VOLUMDO-59111 format. One record per atom (N, C-alpha, C, O): residue in three letters; x, y, z. Coordinates in steps of 0.02 Angstrom, whole numbers, plus 50000, padded with zeros to 5 digits. Each point is the difference from the previous one (the first is absolute). Layout:
<recs>
ALAXYZ
...
</recs>
This chain:
<recs>
MET547695084855761
MET499765000250068
MET499464994750008
MET499564999349958
SER500494996950096
SER499514994750013
SER499345003050022
SER499975005850022
LEU499504990349972
LEU499345002250021
LEU500005001850075
LEU499715005150020
ASP500604990750021
ASP500035001450072
ASP500345006750014
ASP499755004050040
ARG500814997249927
ARG500375006350011
ARG499605006049976
ARG500005005350031
ALA499654993949913
ALA499585005449973
ALA499435001650049
ALA499845005850012
CYS499864989050017
CYS499465001150048
CYS500255003350064
CYS499675004450027
VAL500924993649996
VAL500295003250060
VAL500145007349984
VAL499875004350042
TRP500404997149900
TRP500155006949979
TRP499365004249999
TRP500005005650025
LEU499474991849947
LEU499365003649999
LEU499705000650070
LEU499765005450019
ALA500254989250019
ALA499705000050067
ALA500365004750048
ALA499695002650046
THR500954998549943
THR500385004550043
THR499975007249975
THR500415004150020
GLY499124997249935
GLY499935006949975
GLY500595002149958
GLY500245005650006
LEU499994989849951
LEU500605001049958
LEU500625000950044
LEU500475003549982
GLY499514993350076
GLY500575000050045
GLY499995005450052
GLY500465000450041
ILE499045003949960
ILE499995005750047
ILE500004997750073
ILE500275003450043
SER499444990849971
SER499954997850069
SER500684998150030
SER500064999550061
TYR500444999449896
TYR500664998250026
TYR500345006050032
TYR500524999250033
ILE499215006749959
ILE500275006050033
ILE499844999750075
ILE500405002550040
ALA499034994649978
ALA499774999950069
ALA500434995150041
ALA500254995049973
PRO499825006450092
PRO500374995250043
PRO499624993550004
PRO499394999950000
THR500974994750005
THR499694993450005
THR500194996950067
THR500455002350035
GLY499214992549981
GLY500144996350060
GLY499514994350007
GLY499415000749983
ARG500834993850040
ARG499584994250007
ARG499435001450048
ARG500125002250057
GLY499284996649922
GLY499425000950042
GLY499755007250004
GLY499505001450032
ARG500865003249937
ARG499795007150001
ARG499455001049949
ARG500094998649941
LYS499355003950082
LYS499445001349955
LYS500015007349978
LYS499835001549942
LEU500365003150103
LEU500015007149983
LEU500725002149984
LEU500385002150044
THR499794997349893
THR500695001649979
THR500045006549962
THR500545002649990
GLY498905000249990
GLY500005005949958
GLY499904998349927
GLY499885004549959
ALA500164989150024
ALA499914998049931
ALA499295001449977
ALA499905002149943
GLY499614996950100
GLY499305001449982
GLY499905007449985
GLY499635001849955
LEU500705002450083
LEU499975007249988
LEU500295001649931
LEU499725003949962
LEU500854993150023
LEU500315001149934
LEU499554997549944
LEU499955003249947
GLY499734991050063
GLY499544997449949
GLY499415004649990
GLY499775000949943
THR499985002050111
THR499445004649994
THR500215006449965
THR499625002849960
VAL500984999650054
VAL500275005849964
VAL500044998549925
VAL499825004149958
GLU500414989850025
GLU500034998149930
GLU499304999949969
GLU499905002349944
GLY499614995150093
GLY499315000049976
GLY499745007149989
GLY499665001449950
LEU500515003150095
LEU499815007049994
LEU500315003249938
LEU499675003749964
LEU500974994950024
LEU500345002949943
LEU499754997249934
LEU500015003549949
LEU499754990350051
LEU499744996949939
LEU499265001749988
LEU499764999349944
TRP499895002850108
TRP499285001349996
TRP499815004949944
TRP499514998749966
PRO500855006750023
PRO499815004549945
PRO500024996849931
PRO499705002549953
LEU500664991950041
LEU500044996549936
LEU499394995649986
LEU499904997849944
LEU499705000950107
LEU499404995949991
LEU499465004049966
LEU499975006150008
PRO499604990649954
PRO499475003649964
PRO499515003450048
PRO499874997650055
GLU499875008149923
GLU499515003650041
GLU499294997649989
GLU499585000850045
ALA500274996449898
ALA499324997649985
ALA499814994550050
ALA500384995350010
THR499045005450021
THR499784995750054
THR500034992649982
THR500314996050037
ASN499385002149908
ASN499984992849982
ASN500684997449981
ASN500184994350017
VAL500215009749949
VAL500684997849980
VAL500444999450062
VAL500384995250005
TYR499575009550041
TYR500384999750063
TYR499834993550036
TYR500454996450022
ALA498915002149985
ALA499784993950034
ALA500294993949967
ALA500244995450033
PHE499735004449901
PHE500274994249962
PHE500744999250012
PHE500244994550014
VAL500145010949980
VAL500734999850008
VAL500184997850071
VAL500444995850009
VAL499225006950040
VAL500164998350070
VAL499804992750015
VAL500374996650036
LEU499075001149939
LEU499824993050009
LEU500504995249969
LEU500184994950029
ILE500045006849911
ILE500524996049967
ILE500655000250041
ILE500334994950009
ALA499855011150016
ALA500605000750040
ALA499964995950064
ALA500504997150021
ILE498915002750010
ILE499924996150062
ILE500094992649985
ILE500354996450036
GLY499325001249910
GLY500084992949982
GLY500724998349983
GLY500264994850022
ALA500075009549939
ALA500704998849983
ALA500445000350062
ALA500474996050006
ALA499395008650039
ALA500395000650062
ALA499944993850043
ALA500494997750029
CYS498914999449974
CYS499914993850038
CYS500444994549971
CYS500334996350038
TRP499695003149897
TRP500414994849968
TRP500745001450010
TRP500384995650020
VAL499835010649966
VAL500715001950005
VAL500254999150072
VAL500534997250011
CYS499085005250037
CYS500204999550070
CYS500024992750023
CYS500414998250043
GLY499154997749931
GLY500014992950016
GLY500644996749976
GLY500304996050037
VAL499905005549903
VAL500634997349973
VAL500605002750040
VAL500454996350017
ALA499545010249997
ALA500555003150038
ALA500054997150070
ALA500554998950025
GLU498884999950006
GLU500004997150068
GLU500354993250001
GLU500394998650045
LYS499484997349905
LYS500344993549996
LYS500755000949990
LYS500394996450030
SER499795008349929
SER500715001349988
SER500365002750061
SER500574998250014
LEU499085006250023
LEU500305003150060
LEU499934995450062
LEU500315001250051
LYS499284993649942
LYS499914994950052
LYS499725002750066
LYS500144997350053
THR499455008049942
THR499675002950059
THR499325002649979
THR499945003649950
HIS499544994750089
HIS499345002749985
HIS499995007450016
HIS500205002150054
ASP499565001849899
ASP499945007350007
ASP500665003150023
ASP500015004050047
ASP500534994349920
ASP500665002750013
ASP499965007749998
ASP499675002849957
SER500665000550090
SER499965007350004
SER500285003449937
SER499845005849988
ARG500564990749973
ARG500275002949938
ARG499475000449945
ARG500095003749952
ILE499364992550055
ILE499475000249950
ILE499575006250013
ILE499695000750053
VAL500305003949898
VAL499645006350007
VAL499495001249944
VAL499675005150000
LEU500284990349954
LEU499515000849946
LEU499295000450029
LEU499575003349972
ASP500324993450085
ASP499355000450033
ASP499855007150024
ASP499425002249997
GLU501085001450026
GLU499905007050020
GLU499875004549939
GLU499605004750004
ILE500724993749941
ILE499905004049939
ILE499274999649978
ILE499675005149991
VAL500084988750001
VAL499314999349977
VAL499505001950055
VAL499455002449985
GLY500744996750078
GLY499575002150055
GLY499905007550000
GLY499455002550012
PHE501095001249974
PHE499945007349996
PHE499555001949941
PHE499595004650006
TRP500484991949938
TRP499585001649942
TRP499264999150017
TRP499585003849976
VAL500264991350066
VAL499314999150023
VAL499815005850046
VAL499455002649995
ALA501004999350050
ALA499855005550046
ALA499885006549963
ALA499605004150022
ALA500734996949922
ALA499955006249962
ALA499494999749943
ALA499905004949964
ALA499774989450029
ALA499544999149944
ALA499455005250000
ALA499655001150049
TRP500285002249894
TRP499475004849986
TRP500005006150046
TRP499505003550005
LEU501064997650029
LEU500075006250037
LEU500225005549952
LEU500264998449946
PRO499635007850071
PRO500245005449957
PRO500764999449990
PRO500364998150046
ARG499875003649895
ARG500724999549986
ARG500355006350026
ARG500275004049962
THR499714996750104
THR500335005650033
THR500504997250051
THR499954994350021
TRP500545009949997
TRP500484997850050
TRP499674999150068
TRP500204995650038
THR499305008449977
THR499644999350064
THR499684993150004
THR500084996550050
ALA499565001649897
ALA499674993450000
ALA500514994450001
ALA499914995050034
ALA500635005749927
ALA500514994949997
ALA500344999050068
ALA500114994450022
LEU500065011150011
LEU500334999550065
LEU499524997450054
LEU500214996350045
LEU499165005549950
LEU499504997350047
LEU499944992549990
LEU500004996250049
ALA499945001649889
ALA499964992849986
ALA500634996450024
ALA499974994550027
PHE500615008649964
PHE500644997250020
PHE500014998950076
PHE500154994550024
VAL499695010750014
VAL500024999650073
VAL499494994950026
VAL500164995950043
LEU499245004449931
LEU499484995350022
LEU500184992849982
LEU499904995550040
PHE500375003549899
PHE500194993349981
PHE500554997350045
PHE499964994350022
ARG500555009749990
ARG500554997750043
ARG499734998250069
ARG500194994950029
PHE499365009349998
PHE499724998650066
PHE499634993349999
PHE500134995750042
PHE499415003449912
PHE499604993949998
PHE500394993949979
PHE499824994450018
ASP500735006549945
ASP500434994449982
ASP500394997650061
ASP500104994050009
VAL500125010650033
VAL500384998150060
VAL499544997250054
VAL500174995150032
VAL499265008149978
VAL499554998050054
VAL499664993349986
VAL499904996150047
LYS499945002549891
LYS499704993649980
LYS499374998250040
LYS500014995650043
LEU499455007949943
LEU499374998850034
LEU499644994049970
LEU500064998649940
PRO499544997850102
PRO499564995149970
PRO499435003749964
PRO499835005450022
PRO499894992249926
PRO500084993249974
PRO500564999349949
PRO500184994349983
TYR500115011249992
TYR500514999149948
TYR500654997150027
TYR500394997249962
LYS499735003350103
LYS500584996850031
LYS499994992449987
LYS500524996949990
TRP498885000350011
TRP499944992749991
TRP500214997849930
TRP500164994249990
LEU499845010449963
LEU500204998249932
LEU500734998049995
LEU500194996349954
GLU500235006150093
GLU500714998249997
GLU500104992650016
GLU500554997449989
ARG498954999250036
ARG500044992850012
ARG499944995949936
ARG500164994149999
LEU499605009049948
LEU499944996449936
LEU500694997749977
LEU500505003350015
PRO499524991249950
PRO500654997549978
PRO500305004149943
PRO499645003149961
GLY501024996750035
GLY500355002949943
GLY499915007449991
GLY499925003750049
GLY500094998449889
GLY499965007049983
GLY499355003350020
GLY499995006050014
ALA499474990249987
ALA499365002950021
ALA500045002550072
ALA499735005350015
GLY500594991050028
GLY500085002050070
GLY500465006150007
GLY499935003850048
ILE500524997049906
ILE500465005850001
ILE499645006349977
ILE500085005350030
VAL499544994149917
VAL499725005849966
VAL499315002150026
VAL499885006050009
LEU499684989350005
LEU499315001850013
LEU499885003750065
LEU499525003850006
ASP500914995150045
ASP499915004050061
ASP500175007349986
ASP499715004550030
ASP500764996849924
ASP500165006949981
ASP499445003049958
ASP499875006050005
VAL499824990049954
VAL499425002449962
VAL499445001950050
VAL499685005149991
GLY500224990950061
GLY499515001650051
GLY500175006550035
GLY499565004150012
ALA501084996850006
ALA500215006350031
ALA499885005949953
ALA499825005450021
GLY500294993449914
GLY499885005249950
GLY499275001849995
GLY499845005949991
ILE499724989250013
ILE499285001449997
ILE499795004250060
ILE499645004949991
VAL500584993350069
VAL499825003950060
VAL500285007049994
VAL499655004950015
ALA500984995849964
ALA500315006649992
ALA499625004149948
ALA499915006050010
ASN499894990949936
ASN499645003649947
ASN499325002650025
ASN499825005749988
LEU499824990150048
LEU499355002150026
LEU500075005850049
LEU499615004749998
LEU500894994850046
LEU500105005450048
LEU500245006449966
LEU499805005550018
ALA500644993849932
ALA500235005949962
ALA499415003449965
ALA499965006150000
ARG499594990049972
ARG499415002949967
ARG499585003850051
ARG499755005549985
LEU500164991650074
LEU499615003350052
LEU500345006650020
LEU499665005250005
ILE500994994750007
ILE500365006050020
ILE499985005249945
ILE499875005950013
LEU500274992149925
LEU500015004849945
LEU499315002849987
LEU499935005849981
GLY499554990250030
GLY499325002449991
GLY499825005450050
GLY499625004649985
ARG500664994950075
ARG499885005050051
ARG500425006249989
ARG499825005450023
LEU500744993949943
LEU500445005749989
LEU499765004449943
LEU500175005949998
THR499444991349957
THR499785004049942
THR499325003050008
THR499765003549955
</recs>
């Protein structure tokens, strides 16, 4: 398998995004939802220790920027809707250091999907960055906002 094909395979969430309907110019295809579901399903496999979690997610963000940049060139479209690795790592940021409960996970999921679709400034501006950074970092920003709001909501619930 070539490097380009391997990066496309990883960037598409091991091909999960090909399940979603596609269309030229369509931004909301459902692929992002599938990528977030994949992130949710993989989340329990991430370490629970605070520092280790941070290290793993930071490495994943850096790797995702590189992988998505290579995949973007191969797919010949900036932020192609089939690229969902950004949603996977974005969800991991949204769920960072939340309790490992289904309530917290689903709250992070819903909030992340909302903020990923709405794209508020200032993290919306990150999608202007070139290559993989522009693909991934706006989702990291959405994850940060979702995480902060989830913490606020969960703090009030307990």
